[in-house]
C-alpha beads as a LAMMPS data file, in Angstrom:
LAMMPS data file: protein, C-alpha beads

65 atoms
64 bonds

1 atom types
1 bond types

-500.0 500.0 xlo xhi
-500.0 500.0 ylo yhi
-500.0 500.0 zlo zhi

Masses

1 110.0

Atoms # bond

1 1 1 -0.148 0.069 0.318
2 1 1 2.879 2.428 0.802
3 1 1 4.655 1.938 -2.447
4 1 1 1.153 2.691 -4.364
5 1 1 1.104 6.181 -2.629
6 1 1 4.815 7.180 -2.996
7 1 1 5.942 5.624 -5.971
8 1 1 3.687 6.385 -8.486
9 1 1 4.891 6.733 -12.399
10 1 1 4.407 9.841 -14.676
11 1 1 1.771 9.501 -16.821
12 1 1 2.821 7.288 -19.971
13 1 1 5.305 5.680 -18.014
14 1 1 2.938 2.989 -16.707
15 1 1 0.945 -0.006 -18.163
16 1 1 -2.168 1.912 -19.448
17 1 1 -2.766 2.091 -23.116
18 1 1 -3.466 5.692 -23.164
19 1 1 -3.918 5.742 -26.884
20 1 1 -7.053 3.212 -26.651
21 1 1 -8.429 4.593 -23.861
22 1 1 -8.391 8.207 -25.246
23 1 1 -9.475 6.545 -28.588
24 1 1 -12.649 5.158 -26.515
25 1 1 -13.381 8.256 -24.791
26 1 1 -13.253 10.129 -27.923
27 1 1 -15.864 7.586 -29.496
28 1 1 -18.375 7.665 -26.753
29 1 1 -18.078 11.377 -27.082
30 1 1 -16.967 11.920 -23.498
31 1 1 -15.238 15.140 -22.668
32 1 1 -13.440 14.037 -19.354
33 1 1 -11.669 16.706 -17.006
34 1 1 -7.878 15.420 -16.316
35 1 1 -6.262 16.067 -13.029
36 1 1 -3.083 13.777 -12.374
37 1 1 -1.987 12.909 -9.295
38 1 1 1.480 11.770 -9.468
39 1 1 2.233 10.704 -5.506
40 1 1 6.291 10.054 -5.965
41 1 1 8.965 10.764 -3.184
42 1 1 11.555 11.160 -6.020
43 1 1 9.673 13.703 -7.934
44 1 1 8.664 15.609 -5.054
45 1 1 12.217 16.175 -3.470
46 1 1 13.279 17.531 -6.954
47 1 1 10.882 20.896 -5.600
48 1 1 7.067 21.492 -6.454
49 1 1 8.396 23.297 -9.666
50 1 1 10.165 20.638 -11.179
51 1 1 7.499 18.011 -9.787
52 1 1 4.730 20.267 -11.603
53 1 1 6.454 20.644 -15.019
54 1 1 7.514 16.993 -15.616
55 1 1 3.963 16.322 -14.941
56 1 1 2.510 18.773 -16.897
57 1 1 4.863 17.627 -19.833
58 1 1 3.969 13.844 -19.345
59 1 1 0.235 14.762 -19.292
60 1 1 0.258 16.794 -22.441
61 1 1 2.277 14.048 -24.350
62 1 1 -0.170 11.318 -23.436
63 1 1 -3.052 13.945 -24.690
64 1 1 -1.092 14.735 -27.803
65 1 1 -1.231 18.512 -27.097

Bonds

1 1 1 2
2 1 2 3
3 1 3 4
4 1 4 5
5 1 5 6
6 1 6 7
7 1 7 8
8 1 8 9
9 1 9 10
10 1 10 11
11 1 11 12
12 1 12 13
13 1 13 14
14 1 14 15
15 1 15 16
16 1 16 17
17 1 17 18
18 1 18 19
19 1 19 20
20 1 20 21
21 1 21 22
22 1 22 23
23 1 23 24
24 1 24 25
25 1 25 26
26 1 26 27
27 1 27 28
28 1 28 29
29 1 29 30
30 1 30 31
31 1 31 32
32 1 32 33
33 1 33 34
34 1 34 35
35 1 35 36
36 1 36 37
37 1 37 38
38 1 38 39
39 1 39 40
40 1 40 41
41 1 41 42
42 1 42 43
43 1 43 44
44 1 44 45
45 1 45 46
46 1 46 47
47 1 47 48
48 1 48 49
49 1 49 50
50 1 50 51
51 1 51 52
52 1 52 53
53 1 53 54
54 1 54 55
55 1 55 56
56 1 56 57
57 1 57 58
58 1 58 59
59 1 59 60
60 1 60 61
61 1 61 62
62 1 62 63
63 1 63 64
64 1 64 65
């Protein structure tokens, strides 16, 4: 349990097939609000600005932005 709350991966680094998931959401007309949560001690130690930028960049990449 502790690892799942302190060692999460950035969007796109895990097992989720983002292109497939986003395609399905598009097919059904979903327009979700995205709010990534990355609980990762190593990222936090880089500082909040660095962590925010890395999460933003990873999220933009999977969303094709």
